[in-house]
C-alpha positions in Angstrom: 277.6 130.3 105.5 278.1 131.2 108.9 275.3 131.4 110.8 274.6 134.8 111.9 274.3 135.9 115.2 271.9 136.0 117.4 272.5 139.2 119.1 269.1 141.7 120.8 270.1 143.7 117.7 269.4 141.6 115.0 266.1 140.3 116.7 265.1 144.2 116.2 265.8 144.2 112.4 264.2 141.0 111.5 261.3 141.9 113.9 261.3 145.5 112.3 258.2 144.6 109.0 255.9 146.7 109.5 257.3 149.6 111.4 256.5 153.3 109.7 257.7 156.8 109.5 256.1 160.4 108.3 258.9 159.7 105.8 260.6 157.9 103.6 260.3 154.6 100.9 258.7 151.3 101.8 260.6 149.0 101.2 259.0 145.3 100.3 261.4 143.0 101.9 260.8 139.2 100.4 262.4 136.0 101.4 262.4 132.5 103.5 261.3 132.6 107.2 261.4 129.0 106.5 262.4 126.0 105.5 265.5 124.8 103.6 266.5 128.1 102.5 265.7 130.1 106.6 269.0 130.4 107.2 270.1 132.5 103.9 266.3 134.2 103.7 267.5 136.0 107.8 270.9 137.6 105.5 268.4 138.5 103.3 266.1 140.5 106.4 268.8 141.7 108.1 271.1 143.7 105.6 268.1 145.0 104.3 266.3 146.0 107.6 269.2 147.5 108.8 270.3 149.6 105.4 266.0 150.8 105.9 266.8 151.9 109.5 270.0 153.3 108.4 267.6 155.6 105.7 265.1 155.7 107.9 262.2 153.8 105.6 259.5 151.7 105.9 259.3 147.5 105.3 257.8 144.7 105.0 258.9 141.3 105.0 256.9 138.8 103.3 257.8 135.1 103.5 258.7 133.6 100.4 257.9 129.5 100.5 260.5 129.6 97.1 256.9 127.5 95.2 255.3 127.6 92.2 251.9 129.4 92.9 253.9 130.8 96.2 254.0 133.9 93.9 251.3 135.6 93.4 250.5 135.9 96.9 253.3 137.7 97.7 252.2 140.4 95.3 248.4 141.2 96.8 251.1 141.1 100.1 253.4 144.0 98.9 250.8 145.7 96.7 248.8 145.4 100.1 251.5 146.6 102.2 252.0 149.1 99.5 254.8 148.6 99.5 256.8 151.5 96.6 259.9 148.0 95.7 260.4 145.2 96.3 264.2 143.3 97.3 265.5 139.7 97.6 263.7 137.1 96.0 265.7 134.0 95.8 264.2 131.6 94.1 263.1 131.7 90.7 259.0 130.8 91.1 258.2 133.6 93.0 259.3 135.8 90.3 256.9 133.9 87.1 253.8 134.3 89.9 254.8 137.4 91.2 255.9 139.3 88.2 252.4 140.0 85.7 250.7 141.6 89.4 254.1 143.5 90.3 254.1 145.7 87.0 249.7 145.9 87.2 251.0 147.3 90.5 254.1 149.5 89.1 256.1 147.9 91.9 259.4 147.0 90.4 261.3 144.0 92.0 265.4 143.8 93.0 266.5 139.8 92.9 270.2 139.4 94.7 270.1 136.1 94.0 268.7 134.5 90.6 270.7 133.9 87.5 268.6 132.7 85.3 268.8 133.8 81.6 265.7 133.1 80.7 263.5 134.1 83.2 264.9 138.0 82.3 264.0 137.5 79.2 260.7 136.7 79.6 260.5 140.1 82.2 262.2 141.9 78.6 259.2 140.2 76.4 256.8 141.0 79.6 257.5 143.8 80.3 257.6 142.8 83.8 259.2 145.3 85.8 262.2 143.0 87.5 266.3 144.0 87.4 268.6 141.8 88.0 271.3 143.1 91.1 272.7 138.7 91.3 275.2 138.4 87.9 273.4 136.6 85.2 274.2 132.8 84.8 276.6 133.3 82.0 278.6 135.6 83.3 281.0 134.2 85.0 282.2 131.8 82.0 281.9 135.3 80.2 284.3 135.9 82.2 286.5 133.9 81.9 286.9 133.6 78.7 288.5 137.2 78.4 291.0 136.8 81.0 291.6 133.6 79.4 291.7 136.1 76.3 294.3 138.9 78.3 296.8 137.0 80.2 297.3 132.8 78.5 296.6 134.0 75.3 299.8 132.7 74.5 300.6 129.7 76.2 299.8 126.3 75.4 296.4 125.9 77.3 294.1 123.1 78.8 290.5 122.9 79.8 289.8 120.5 82.3 285.8 119.0 83.9 284.4 116.7 86.3 281.9 115.4 84.4 278.8 117.4 86.6 276.4 119.7 84.3 278.4 122.8 85.8 281.6 122.0 85.1 280.7 120.1 82.1 278.3 123.0 80.7 281.0 126.2 82.0 283.7 124.9 80.4 282.2 123.9 77.0 281.3 128.2 77.5 284.2 129.0 77.7 285.5 126.8 75.2 283.1 128.2 72.4 284.0 132.1 73.6 288.4 131.5 73.5 287.5 129.4 69.8 285.5 131.8 68.8 288.6 134.7 69.0 291.4 131.9 67.5 292.4 129.8 71.0 292.5 126.5 71.1 293.2 124.1 74.7 296.0 121.7 73.2 294.4 119.7 76.0 290.2 118.9 77.0 289.6 116.2 79.6 287.3 114.9 82.4 288.4 113.6 85.2 286.5 111.8 87.7 285.8 113.7 90.4 287.5 112.9 94.3 289.9 111.0 93.8 292.2 111.4 96.7 294.6 111.4 93.5 295.0 112.5 90.5 298.7 111.5 89.5 297.5 110.5 85.6 295.8 112.9 84.8 299.0 116.0 85.5 300.9 113.8 83.8 298.5 113.5 80.6 299.3 117.7 81.1 302.5 117.7 81.3 303.1 115.1 78.0 300.4 117.8 76.4 302.5 120.5 77.5 299.9 122.3 79.1 300.6 125.4 81.8 297.6 126.6 82.0 294.3 125.3 83.8 291.4 126.0 84.0 289.2 124.1 85.7 284.8 123.1 85.8 285.0 121.6 88.9 285.3 122.3 92.8 288.1 123.1 95.2 289.4 119.9 96.8 289.6 119.0 93.2 291.5 122.0 92.1 293.4 121.4 95.0 294.0 118.5 94.5 295.8 119.0 91.2 297.2 121.3 92.3 299.1 119.1 94.9 299.8 116.4 93.0 301.5 118.4 89.6 304.1 120.5 92.8 304.6 116.8 93.7 305.4 115.7 90.6 307.6 119.2 89.5 305.5 120.0 86.8 304.1 124.2 87.0 300.8 124.5 85.7 299.1 127.7 86.9 296.0 126.2 87.6 291.7 128.7 87.9 288.4 127.4 88.7 284.8 129.0 88.8 283.1 130.4 91.5 282.8 127.0 93.2 286.9 128.0 94.4 284.6 129.3 97.3 284.9 125.9 98.8 286.1 125.6 102.6 289.8 125.2 102.5 289.8 121.1 103.0 290.7 118.5 103.1 294.3 119.5 100.7 294.3 123.3 102.1 294.8 125.4 98.6 298.5 126.3 97.4 299.3 130.0 96.3 299.1 130.8 93.7 295.4 129.6 92.3 293.3 131.6 90.5 289.3 131.7 90.6 287.1 133.7 88.8 284.8 133.7 91.1 282.2 137.1 93.0 284.5 138.5 95.3 284.6 138.2 99.6 282.2 142.1 99.1 282.9 143.1 103.3 286.7 143.0 102.4 286.0 145.9 99.3 286.9 149.7 100.1 283.3 150.6 99.8 281.9 148.2 101.7 283.8 149.3 105.1 281.4 151.6 106.6 278.3 149.2 106.4 280.8 146.6 107.5 282.2 148.4 110.4 278.5 149.6 111.7 277.5 146.7 111.2 280.1 144.3 112.7 279.5 147.5 115.4 276.4 146.0 116.3 277.0 142.1 116.1 275.9 142.0 112.1 278.8 139.6 110.4 278.3 140.5 106.6 278.1 137.1 105.1 276.0 136.1 101.8 273.3 137.9 100.9 273.6 140.3 103.9 275.2 143.6 101.8 273.9 142.8 98.6 270.5 143.2 100.1 272.1 145.8 102.4 272.6 147.4 98.3 269.5 146.8 97.3 267.5 148.5 100.0 269.8 151.8 98.9 269.2 151.3 95.3 265.7 150.8 96.4 265.9 153.9 98.6 267.2 156.4 95.8 266.0 155.0 93.3 262.5 156.3 94.3 262.7 159.6 96.0 264.0 160.5 92.3 261.8 158.8 90.6 259.1 161.5 93.3 261.4 164.5 92.8 260.3 164.1 89.2 257.5 162.6 88.7 258.5 159.6 87.2 258.1 155.9 87.0 261.0 154.6 90.0 261.9 151.5 87.0 262.8 154.3 85.3 264.9 155.6 87.7 266.4 152.2 88.1 267.8 152.4 84.1 270.9 153.9 83.7 272.0 155.8 87.3 274.7 154.1 88.7 274.3 153.6 92.9 277.1 154.4 95.5 277.1 151.0 97.2 278.3 148.6 99.7 279.3 146.1 97.1 280.2 149.1 94.7 278.8 151.0 92.0 276.0 149.7 90.4 274.3 150.4 87.3 271.2 148.3 86.0 271.3 148.8 81.9 269.4 149.5 79.5 268.0 145.1 79.8 268.0 145.3 83.6 270.8 144.0 84.3 273.6 145.2 85.9 276.7 147.0 83.0 279.7 145.4 85.1 280.4 142.1 85.5 280.8 140.8 88.8 283.1 139.1 88.4 286.9 139.2 89.1 290.3 137.0 89.1 290.8 136.3 92.2 294.1 134.9 94.0 294.8 132.7 96.8 297.5 134.7 98.9 297.5 133.2 102.4 294.5 131.5 104.2 291.5 134.1 101.3 291.5 135.0 97.7 292.7 138.3 96.6 292.0 140.2 93.3 294.5 140.2 91.0 295.3 143.8 90.3 297.7 142.9 86.7 297.7 140.1 84.3 299.3 137.1 86.1 302.4 135.5 84.3 
């Protein structure tokens, strides 16, 4: 992720915590201000404060140390600041410690990062007011299986992975989902990652009669597999996961390589007004900037609606469709996104673009 440009306006946004207004919603912004995650915390803080100022709300920034014992202290800081909703929450450790106190205080928490299904299971079991703007950790595999069943069901497919925990688990979940629907891959394998060439692998794929390959591995390995397949005149359609959103080097991707990944939010039509406003003030909307701005917008609308109807804010977060810079957002009864944010993307020229029709 790119580092934010430290313009005077951005510095003002980062320091805007604690400013108050006669009206509006008081929003807590929980994000790391120091340490290894400070650059990500700066993205959350800048995006959130940008939207806070646009809405004329007030904000209190609370440092998130991402330690097991830091959550309760964060909750106490939010309560002292009289925050009505809190957004951010980069780390699961923070939520586990903060949510019991936030429940007592009636302060909903919207995480833009934490994906663990276990954290949400605990929250629902205990009545903790957690809402997830990030995808649950199973969403990537679920979308991959759906796309394969829709577009590749008539083709001989292979599932391969790089032996890492994420790659192996991703492919295993996809494989189980496909086989439950009666689609069995003709080839499965674990390849050695980080190699300069994968000729032996692509020849085995050819021998197996494979034409479509889902890969649980890094972008660089996918690029090498694609290059070696082309050099061997082996026609393969390759698809990777969210790890494909990485630097396009040392071997560049060829056009047509696919990925199940989160979109570049700054390229979405819904984001253009916010993107232009941010860039006019020297802020490049990278990383968590737009999701954090979306979280503030959701918090504002839910709090204002709850006040008008004399209801808890958490009640207004469920079932309402919010129009945000990252697109429409609706939380279900399980406090998760009702729509899977992962999309089928395809590499074209210098970027991944959404695939709007089935790929042959």
